[in-house]
Each structure stands twice: as structure tokens, then as C-alpha cells.
C-alpha positions as CSV (number, residue, x, y, z in Angstrom):
1,X,51.1,-3.6,10.5
2,X,47.6,-4.2,9.1
3,X,45.7,-6.6,11.2
4,X,44.1,-9.7,9.8
5,X,40.6,-8.4,10.7
6,X,41.1,-5.3,8.6
7,X,42.3,-7.4,5.6
8,X,39.2,-9.6,5.9
9,X,37.0,-6.5,5.6
10,X,38.0,-6.1,1.9
11,X,37.0,-9.7,1.0
12,X,34.7,-9.5,-2.0
13,X,33.8,-13.2,-1.6
14,X,32.4,-13.4,1.9
15,X,31.6,-17.0,2.9
16,X,28.4,-18.4,4.2
17,X,28.7,-21.2,6.7
18,X,28.0,-24.6,5.1
19,X,25.4,-25.3,7.8
20,X,23.4,-22.4,6.5
21,X,23.3,-23.5,2.9
22,X,20.9,-26.0,1.4
23,X,21.5,-28.2,-1.6
24,X,18.7,-29.1,-4.0
25,X,18.1,-31.3,-7.0
26,X,17.2,-28.3,-9.2
27,X,20.4,-26.6,-8.3
28,X,22.4,-29.8,-9.0
29,X,20.7,-30.1,-12.5
30,X,21.4,-26.4,-13.3
31,X,25.1,-26.8,-12.1
32,X,25.6,-29.7,-14.5
33,X,24.0,-27.8,-17.4
34,X,26.0,-24.7,-16.5
35,X,29.3,-26.8,-16.5
36,X,28.5,-28.4,-19.8
37,X,27.6,-25.0,-21.3
38,X,30.9,-23.5,-20.0
39,X,32.9,-26.4,-21.7
40,X,31.0,-26.1,-25.0
41,X,31.4,-22.3,-25.2
42,X,35.1,-22.6,-24.1
43,X,35.7,-25.1,-26.9
44,X,34.1,-22.8,-29.5
45,X,36.1,-19.8,-28.3
46,X,39.3,-21.9,-28.4
47,X,38.6,-23.1,-31.9
48,X,38.0,-19.5,-33.0
49,X,41.2,-18.4,-31.4
50,X,43.2,-21.1,-33.2
51,X,41.5,-20.5,-36.6
52,X,43.6,-18.4,-38.9
53,X,42.3,-15.0,-39.8
54,X,43.5,-13.4,-43.0
55,X,43.2,-10.1,-44.7
56,X,43.2,-10.0,-48.5
57,X,44.2,-6.9,-50.5
58,X,45.1,-6.0,-54.1
59,X,48.5,-4.2,-54.4
60,X,50.9,-3.2,-57.1
61,X,53.4,-6.0,-58.0
62,X,56.7,-4.6,-57.0
63,X,58.9,-7.4,-58.5
64,X,62.4,-6.1,-59.3
65,X,63.8,-6.1,-62.9
66,X,66.3,-8.9,-62.0
67,X,63.6,-11.4,-60.9
68,X,62.9,-14.4,-63.0
69,X,59.8,-16.5,-63.3
70,X,60.0,-20.3,-63.7
71,X,57.7,-22.0,-66.2
72,X,57.2,-25.8,-65.7
73,X,55.7,-27.8,-68.6
74,X,55.0,-31.4,-69.9
75,X,53.6,-31.4,-73.4
76,X,53.2,-34.3,-75.9
77,X,53.3,-33.7,-79.6
78,X,52.1,-36.8,-81.5
79,X,53.3,-35.6,-84.9
80,X,56.4,-33.5,-84.2
81,X,59.7,-35.4,-84.1
82,X,62.2,-34.9,-81.3
83,X,64.8,-34.6,-84.1
84,X,63.8,-31.0,-84.8
85,X,61.5,-30.0,-81.9
86,X,62.9,-26.8,-80.4
87,X,61.9,-24.9,-77.2
88,X,62.3,-21.1,-77.7
89,X,61.8,-18.2,-75.4
90,X,61.4,-14.5,-76.2
91,X,60.0,-11.4,-74.4
92,X,59.3,-7.7,-75.0
93,X,62.7,-6.6,-73.7
94,X,64.5,-8.3,-76.6
95,X,65.4,-11.6,-75.0
96,X,65.5,-14.4,-77.6
97,X,66.8,-17.9,-76.7
98,X,66.5,-20.7,-79.2
99,X,66.5,-24.4,-78.8
100,X,66.8,-24.6,-75.0
101,X,68.2,-28.0,-74.0
102,X,69.8,-27.6,-70.6
103,X,66.6,-27.7,-68.6
104,X,64.4,-29.5,-71.2
105,X,64.1,-33.3,-71.8
106,X,62.6,-35.0,-74.8
107,X,61.1,-38.5,-75.2
108,X,60.1,-40.1,-78.5
109,X,56.4,-41.2,-78.4
110,X,54.0,-42.9,-80.8
111,X,50.7,-41.4,-82.0
112,X,49.0,-42.8,-78.9
113,X,51.5,-40.8,-76.7
114,X,53.2,-44.0,-75.5
115,X,57.0,-43.7,-75.1
116,X,58.9,-45.7,-77.7
117,X,62.2,-45.6,-75.8
118,X,64.2,-43.8,-73.2
119,X,65.1,-40.1,-73.2
120,X,66.1,-38.6,-76.5
121,X,69.7,-37.3,-76.2
122,X,70.4,-35.7,-79.6
123,X,70.8,-32.3,-78.0
124,X,71.1,-29.2,-80.1
125,X,71.3,-29.7,-83.9
126,X,74.9,-28.9,-84.9
127,X,75.5,-25.9,-87.1
128,X,76.8,-26.9,-90.5
129,X,79.7,-24.7,-91.5
130,X,81.0,-26.5,-94.6
131,X,78.8,-27.0,-97.7
132,X,81.7,-27.7,-99.9
133,X,81.2,-27.4,-103.6
134,X,78.6,-24.6,-103.7
135,X,76.3,-24.6,-106.8
136,X,78.5,-25.9,-109.6
137,X,77.0,-28.2,-112.2
138,X,77.3,-31.9,-111.4
139,X,76.2,-35.1,-113.0
140,X,73.3,-36.9,-111.4
141,X,75.0,-40.3,-111.8
142,X,76.6,-40.3,-108.4
143,X,73.7,-41.2,-106.0
144,X,71.0,-43.6,-107.0
145,X,67.4,-42.4,-107.1
146,X,65.2,-44.3,-104.7
147,X,61.4,-44.6,-104.9
148,X,58.7,-46.4,-103.0
149,X,59.0,-49.3,-105.4
150,X,62.7,-50.0,-105.0
151,X,63.5,-48.6,-101.6
152,X,63.0,-51.9,-99.7
153,X,65.1,-53.8,-102.2
154,X,68.0,-51.3,-102.0
155,X,67.9,-51.0,-98.2
156,X,68.1,-54.8,-97.7
157,X,70.6,-55.4,-100.5
158,X,73.4,-53.3,-99.0
159,X,74.8,-53.5,-95.5
160,X,74.8,-49.7,-95.2
161,X,72.5,-47.5,-97.2
162,X,72.9,-43.7,-96.7
163,X,69.9,-41.8,-98.1
164,X,69.6,-38.0,-98.7
165,X,65.9,-37.1,-98.3
166,X,65.7,-33.8,-100.1
167,X,63.3,-31.3,-101.7
168,X,64.2,-29.5,-105.0
169,X,62.9,-26.1,-103.6
170,X,65.0,-26.3,-100.5
171,X,68.0,-24.0,-100.3
172,X,70.0,-26.4,-98.1
173,X,69.2,-29.4,-100.3
174,X,70.6,-27.5,-103.3
175,X,73.7,-26.6,-101.3
176,X,74.3,-30.2,-100.5
177,X,73.6,-31.7,-104.0
178,X,77.1,-31.2,-105.6
179,X,79.1,-32.6,-102.7
180,X,76.6,-35.5,-102.2
181,X,76.8,-36.5,-105.9
182,X,80.7,-36.3,-105.8
183,X,80.9,-38.3,-102.6
184,X,78.5,-41.0,-104.0
185,X,80.7,-41.3,-107.1
186,X,83.9,-41.7,-105.0
187,X,82.3,-44.4,-102.8
188,X,81.1,-46.3,-105.9
189,X,84.6,-46.3,-107.2
190,X,86.0,-47.6,-103.9
191,X,83.2,-50.0,-103.1
192,X,81.7,-51.3,-106.3
193,X,78.0,-51.9,-105.6
194,X,77.9,-55.1,-107.8
195,X,81.1,-56.6,-106.3
196,X,81.6,-55.2,-102.8
197,X,78.1,-54.0,-101.9
198,X,78.9,-52.9,-98.4
199,X,77.7,-49.3,-98.8
200,X,75.6,-47.3,-101.2
201,X,74.6,-43.6,-101.2
202,X,71.1,-42.8,-102.5
203,X,68.6,-40.0,-102.6
204,X,64.8,-39.5,-102.4
205,X,62.9,-36.6,-103.8
206,X,60.3,-35.9,-101.1
207,X,58.1,-33.8,-103.5
208,X,57.8,-36.9,-105.7
209,X,57.9,-39.6,-103.0
210,X,55.7,-37.9,-100.3
211,X,54.4,-41.2,-98.9
212,X,57.9,-42.7,-98.6
213,X,59.2,-39.6,-96.8
214,X,56.2,-39.5,-94.5
215,X,56.7,-43.2,-93.7
216,X,60.2,-42.4,-92.5
217,X,59.0,-39.3,-90.6
218,X,61.0,-36.8,-92.7
219,X,60.2,-33.3,-91.5
220,X,63.3,-31.3,-92.4
221,X,65.2,-31.1,-95.7
222,X,67.8,-32.4,-96.3
223,X,67.6,-35.3,-93.8
224,X,70.5,-37.8,-94.2
225,X,69.5,-41.2,-92.8
226,X,71.7,-44.2,-92.3
227,X,70.0,-47.6,-92.9
228,X,71.7,-50.8,-91.6
229,X,70.1,-54.0,-92.9
230,X,66.9,-52.2,-93.8
231,X,66.3,-50.1,-90.7
232,X,67.4,-46.6,-89.7
233,X,66.4,-47.2,-86.0
234,X,69.3,-47.7,-83.6
235,X,68.5,-49.5,-80.4
236,X,70.8,-49.1,-77.4
237,X,69.8,-50.2,-73.9
238,X,66.1,-49.6,-74.6
239,X,66.8,-46.2,-76.4
240,X,65.4,-45.9,-79.9
241,X,66.3,-43.2,-82.3
242,X,66.8,-42.6,-86.0
243,X,70.4,-43.0,-87.0
244,X,71.1,-39.7,-88.9
245,X,74.1,-37.8,-90.2
246,X,74.5,-34.3,-88.8
247,X,78.1,-33.6,-89.8
248,X,79.7,-31.2,-92.3
249,X,78.4,-31.3,-95.9
250,X,81.4,-30.9,-98.1
251,X,82.7,-33.8,-100.2
252,X,85.7,-34.5,-98.1
253,X,83.7,-34.7,-94.9
254,X,81.0,-36.9,-96.4
255,X,83.6,-39.4,-97.8
256,X,85.4,-39.5,-94.4
257,X,82.0,-40.2,-92.7
258,X,81.1,-42.9,-95.2
259,X,84.5,-44.6,-94.7
260,X,83.9,-44.6,-90.9
261,X,80.5,-46.3,-91.4
262,X,81.8,-49.0,-93.8
263,X,85.0,-49.8,-91.9
264,X,83.5,-52.2,-89.3
265,X,81.5,-54.1,-91.9
266,X,83.2,-57.4,-93.1
267,X,84.0,-57.5,-96.8
268,X,82.1,-60.7,-97.4
269,X,78.9,-59.5,-95.7
270,X,77.3,-58.7,-99.1
271,X,77.9,-62.2,-100.3
272,X,76.4,-63.7,-97.2
273,X,73.3,-61.5,-97.6
274,X,72.9,-62.6,-101.2
275,X,73.1,-66.3,-100.2
276,X,70.6,-65.8,-97.5
277,X,68.3,-64.0,-99.9
278,X,68.3,-66.9,-102.2
279,X,66.3,-68.9,-99.7
280,X,63.5,-66.2,-99.6
281,X,61.4,-65.1,-102.6
282,X,60.8,-61.7,-101.1
283,X,62.4,-59.9,-98.2
284,X,59.9,-59.0,-95.5
285,X,59.1,-55.3,-95.2
286,X,59.8,-53.8,-91.8
287,X,57.2,-51.3,-90.4
288,X,58.2,-47.7,-90.0
289,X,59.5,-46.9,-86.6
290,X,57.0,-45.3,-84.3
291,X,59.1,-42.2,-83.5
292,X,57.1,-39.5,-85.2
293,X,56.1,-37.8,-81.9
294,X,57.8,-36.2,-79.0
295,X,57.0,-35.5,-75.3
296,X,58.8,-32.4,-74.1
297,X,59.1,-31.7,-70.4
298,X,61.2,-29.5,-68.1
299,X,61.3,-25.8,-67.2
300,X,62.6,-22.5,-68.4
301,X,63.2,-19.2,-66.6
302,X,61.8,-16.0,-68.0
303,X,61.8,-12.4,-67.0
304,X,58.6,-11.1,-65.4
305,X,57.5,-9.2,-68.5
306,X,55.2,-10.2,-71.3
307,X,56.8,-12.9,-73.4
308,X,56.4,-16.1,-75.4
309,X,57.3,-19.8,-75.0
310,X,57.3,-21.3,-78.5
311,X,57.7,-25.0,-79.5
312,X,58.2,-25.7,-83.1
313,X,60.5,-27.4,-85.7
314,X,63.7,-25.5,-85.9
315,X,67.2,-26.0,-87.5
316,X,69.9,-23.8,-88.8
317,X,70.7,-26.1,-91.7
318,X,67.4,-27.6,-92.7
319,X,64.3,-26.4,-94.5
320,X,60.7,-27.4,-93.6
321,X,57.5,-27.7,-95.6
322,X,54.9,-25.9,-93.4
323,X,52.1,-28.0,-94.8
324,X,53.7,-31.1,-93.4
325,X,54.3,-29.8,-89.9
326,X,51.5,-30.7,-87.4
327,X,51.8,-29.2,-83.9
328,X,48.8,-30.8,-82.3
329,X,49.5,-31.4,-78.7
330,X,48.3,-32.6,-75.3
331,X,49.2,-30.7,-72.2
332,X,49.9,-32.8,-69.1
333,X,51.3,-29.9,-67.0
334,X,51.8,-26.2,-67.4
335,X,52.5,-23.9,-64.4
336,X,54.3,-20.8,-63.3
337,X,56.5,-20.2,-60.3
338,X,58.7,-22.4,-58.3
339,X,57.3,-25.6,-56.8
340,X,56.4,-25.3,-53.1
341,X,57.2,-28.1,-50.8
342,X,54.3,-30.1,-49.4
343,X,54.8,-28.4,-46.0
344,X,54.8,-25.0,-47.5
345,X,51.8,-25.8,-49.7
346,X,49.8,-27.0,-46.7
347,X,50.7,-23.7,-44.9
348,X,49.5,-21.7,-48.0
349,X,46.2,-23.6,-48.1
350,X,45.8,-23.1,-44.3
351,X,46.1,-19.4,-44.7
352,X,44.2,-19.2,-48.0
353,X,42.0,-22.3,-48.7
354,X,41.2,-21.3,-52.3
355,X,44.9,-21.4,-53.3
356,X,45.5,-24.2,-55.9
357,X,41.9,-24.4,-57.1
358,X,42.9,-22.9,-60.5
359,X,46.6,-23.6,-60.4
360,X,46.9,-25.5,-63.7
361,X,43.8,-25.0,-66.0
362,X,45.6,-26.4,-69.0
363,X,46.2,-29.8,-67.4
364,X,44.8,-32.6,-69.5
365,X,43.7,-30.3,-72.3
366,X,44.1,-31.5,-75.9
367,X,44.6,-29.3,-78.9
368,X,44.4,-31.5,-82.0
369,X,43.9,-30.5,-85.6
370,X,43.0,-32.9,-88.4
371,X,46.0,-32.5,-90.7
372,X,44.3,-32.4,-94.1
373,X,44.5,-29.7,-96.8
374,X,42.1,-27.3,-95.0
375,X,43.9,-27.6,-91.7
376,X,47.5,-27.4,-92.9
377,X,49.8,-24.6,-91.8
378,X,47.9,-24.2,-88.4
379,X,49.6,-22.5,-85.5
380,X,48.0,-23.1,-82.1
381,X,48.3,-20.0,-79.8
382,X,47.6,-19.9,-76.1
383,X,47.0,-16.6,-74.3
384,X,47.8,-16.7,-70.6
385,X,47.0,-14.0,-68.1
386,X,49.1,-14.7,-64.9
387,X,48.3,-13.3,-61.5
388,X,50.6,-13.6,-58.5
389,X,49.4,-14.3,-55.0
390,X,51.7,-13.6,-52.1
391,X,50.9,-15.1,-48.7
392,X,52.5,-13.6,-45.6
393,X,52.9,-16.4,-43.1
394,X,54.0,-15.9,-39.5
395,X,55.6,-19.4,-39.5
396,X,57.6,-18.7,-42.6
397,X,58.3,-15.0,-42.2
398,X,61.9,-15.5,-41.2
399,X,62.6,-18.5,-43.4
400,X,61.0,-17.7,-46.7
401,X,59.6,-14.2,-46.1
402,X,56.6,-14.7,-48.4
403,X,55.0,-17.7,-50.0
404,X,54.4,-17.1,-53.8
405,X,51.7,-18.8,-55.8
406,X,50.8,-18.1,-59.5
407,X,47.5,-18.7,-61.1
408,X,46.4,-18.0,-64.7
409,X,43.6,-18.0,-67.1
410,X,44.0,-19.6,-70.6
411,X,42.4,-19.0,-74.0
412,X,43.4,-20.8,-77.2
413,X,43.0,-20.1,-80.9
414,X,44.0,-21.7,-84.2
415,X,45.8,-19.4,-86.7
416,X,46.5,-20.2,-90.3
417,X,49.8,-18.9,-91.5
418,X,52.3,-19.2,-94.3
419,X,55.1,-19.7,-91.7
420,X,56.2,-22.9,-90.0
421,X,53.4,-24.0,-87.6
422,X,54.2,-23.7,-83.9
423,X,52.6,-24.1,-80.5
424,X,52.9,-20.6,-78.9
425,X,52.2,-19.7,-75.3
426,X,51.9,-16.0,-74.9
427,X,52.1,-15.1,-71.2
428,X,51.5,-11.7,-69.6
429,X,51.7,-11.0,-65.8
430,X,49.2,-8.7,-64.2
431,X,50.7,-5.5,-62.8
432,X,48.6,-6.1,-59.7
433,X,49.0,-8.9,-57.2
434,X,46.9,-10.4,-54.5
435,X,48.4,-10.1,-51.0
436,X,47.0,-12.4,-48.3
437,X,48.2,-11.5,-44.8
438,X,47.7,-13.6,-41.7
439,X,46.2,-11.5,-38.8
440,X,47.3,-12.7,-35.4
441,X,44.7,-12.9,-32.6
442,X,45.2,-11.3,-29.2
443,X,45.7,-13.8,-26.3
444,X,44.4,-11.3,-23.8
445,X,41.2,-11.0,-25.8
446,X,40.9,-14.8,-25.7
447,X,41.4,-14.9,-21.9
448,X,38.9,-12.0,-21.5
449,X,36.3,-13.9,-23.5
450,X,36.9,-17.1,-21.5
451,X,36.4,-15.2,-18.3
452,X,33.2,-13.6,-19.7
453,X,31.9,-17.1,-20.6
454,X,32.6,-18.6,-17.2
455,X,31.3,-15.6,-15.3
456,X,28.3,-15.1,-17.5
457,X,27.2,-18.7,-17.4
458,X,27.7,-18.9,-13.7
459,X,25.7,-15.8,-13.1
460,X,22.9,-16.7,-15.4
461,X,22.7,-20.2,-13.9
462,X,22.6,-18.6,-10.4
463,X,19.7,-16.4,-11.4
464,X,17.8,-19.3,-12.9
465,X,18.5,-21.4,-9.8
466,X,17.2,-18.6,-7.5
467,X,14.0,-18.2,-9.6
468,X,13.4,-21.9,-9.7
469,X,14.1,-22.4,-6.0
470,X,11.7,-19.5,-5.0
471,X,9.0,-20.8,-7.4
472,X,9.2,-24.2,-5.8
473,X,9.0,-22.8,-2.3
474,X,6.0,-20.6,-3.3
475,X,4.2,-23.6,-4.7
476,X,4.8,-25.6,-1.6
477,X,3.4,-22.8,0.6
478,X,0.3,-22.6,-1.5
479,X,-0.2,-26.3,-1.2
480,X,0.3,-26.2,2.6
481,X,-2.2,-23.3,2.9
482,X,-4.9,-25.3,1.0
483,X,-4.4,-28.2,3.4
484,X,-5.4,-26.0,6.4
């Protein structure tokens, strides 16, 4: 066995008896400074070890063909009615989806962007299959012509007034005309306007009565509106909307719809209204309902290829006058990619602090055109260049693999066109992506640096203490020599 004396011979740290050591004030001061220096340098090294280190690189985006990109948006259109507002998506691969409603919500708003009711639930505009009597010649004695001068009188005189707002140049208006006139004649025979007065079918030529049609926010032709006691606005639990007819347009279907409308109205309602009117010299005019605008919010999923998100007036059985469509809008939110949770967003910012700085450059931007003759038929186009950033996080590597964030640049232009104006968002994803990778730090390197700090400070402090101690002793010897 190795004796204890032999083991002691390999001691690197030989001890000096305490009686042979001497404490000094200078040594105590240097010890305190050395201890504080060690603590300070240890704290800095620990902070550097805990700070995330990342490596940024530009790589080719290797998204597979089956991957989809989510687009979230919240856009307000002060002059585009929810009645015809349509969200469409298309791309270079031939995808073309019209009037998306499943993931999109609409809210009627006034010109000041203030909601005028709850969510608009009209859904997709039905496709009209029956137009009835085609283009045969008919008399114009069926439906009464209404103008700005007599509209208020007619709308308050009859319990139900059903009005066809049309344009002579409109294909769909001309298809409706024969069956509308026949249905109006049949209803007059069944419910004499002078005796019964519960229902009347009328018509308004919007090319002659532009102000009247504008006051009732007519944007598509033909628009069939139902007026009850002077108003076409139906209110139900805070929900306001125009009461419109979207059914089939043949004579039989129109007559059946009119019978359904008049059935709940008491036969003597017309007489009661006449008696009530006798006490008033003129019936008060009701203001036009503030439902000319629409706020559209929600999301769509698109393929990761160049494409378009288009919002415009659309219908399969209506015509539109391009000069009367105004797509001015205010963007509250527009972003790409799925929403990250607050925890994941914090992790992304921890790894890459600049993330989110340019996340939604369109937020709060307004694109408004003065809708006069020179600014009619204006399409507003947005060109968006989208770049994907992937962040490889150690914490989320097992749970979510990579955190994805999309940023984009946006440019807008106004385009005059003969077609129906629209708000178009052209998006194109960059073929390159930014990859941010977290670089883990070695714990052994941290321990090595800590040891170097402690040993280095201890050694330097010892050297300084020795120099100081010897200097003081030398000074004292010189002073003693002068005394003798």
C-alpha cells in the first residue's frame, strides 16, 4: 500500500502554517475587490451563456405542393353593399373560387365605418334558374312606374310595395320584364289597389331615377325590394338588412311569393291607414337606411403560388353599372400564415427580435377615391411580395418542428377599367426563405470560462498584493534608515 507520506508528496497546494502568515489591510482590500470582480465577471459570463445565439441564412423554400397558406383580413368598404360583396380567390394553377362564405363574415356599416347591425347572414346569392316568359312582347300596364316624386306616396299608401329596380340595358332586367308585368296584372286583379290596397307591384327605371336608386343603395340590376309601411329595412334582434326577393323569376313563382307576403296582412289594414292619413297633411319621409357599406373579415386558404384575392360586386343573376361601383376601402388587418399563440410568438421574438416589426404593413391604411366622373370605374390593386421566415427553436423542435412567420411588402395603384371595379390583392411568395436557427452554447465552455475568471482574478490580485506589500515594506525600511 502507498503510505500517507508518499501521497502528501504529490500535493500541489502545500500549506503554510497560519502562524507564519501575516494579514494586512491592503490584502483585505484587494481580497474584497477581487471577490467583487469575480462576482461581476461571473454574472456577465452567465448572462452571455443564457442569451440565445442564432444563425441566419437564406435558403430555397422547399414547401410541398400540397401546402396551403392562410390569409387573414379585415377590410371595410364604405360604399360596397354586403348584398353583392363577394370574396374570390384565384391562382396561376387554375384555382378559381367565387363568393367564399364559409370562412368569411360580413357586417353592414355606414359611411363612417360604424356597424349598423349584427352580422349579415344573406349568404351566397341564389342562382336563378327560371326566368319564365322569355322575351315575348307584353303590355306595360301591369306594374306601376315609380319616380322620386311619387315613391313616398306609394310606399306609404300600400301595406306591401314590391319594387323592381331595373335598367333597360341590363340583360337580366329584360329577362324579368315579361313575368314581372304579368305577375303585377294578376295581383291587381286579385287585390284591387283602390279597394283592397294590401299589395302593389311597382318598377323604377334606375337610368331615369338615378337619385332614387342611389338613395336605396341599388348596386345590381334587377333588385327586387320589399317595402312594408314605407321601409325596406327589416330589423330582427338588432340585425338590420334590406328585405329583398331572391327567388325564381317566372310568373308563377312571383305570384306565389306575392301571395305569401300578403297573406299575414289583415284585409282592413288599407282602410285603417287611410283613416290615419286623414289626420296628417303629409306623411313624414323616412331617411334611407345606412347600409350602403360592408365590413368583410375572416380568412381564406390559398396554395403557395402566385395568386389573387379579389373583393368586388358579384352575382350570377344581376348586372352592375361599373360607374356606380366604388371599392374604396380601409384595411384594419391583412396578414399571411397561421396565427401563433402568445407563447410561441414570445419564443419567436426571443430567437429573432426583429420578427413582427413589418408583420402587417397594410394595417390602418386607407385607399379612398372621390367617386366623381373622373374617378369612376377605378380598380384598386395591391401588389404584395411575401417572404417566409422559419425559426428553428430547441424548445419547440419536438412539438411544432419549426415556427413560421410571414412578412410582406405592399404597393398599391389605381387602375381605370371598363370592367366592374374591384379591390385586388396580388400576392407572390418569394422562392427564397429566411432560416433562423438557434445555436446552443456548450456548458463545458461556460465552466471553463468561469474557472478562468476565478483563477485569473485570484492570481492577478495575488500579484498586486505582493507588489503592494513589498512596496510598503521598502518604504518603511527607507524611513527607518533615515531615522538612524
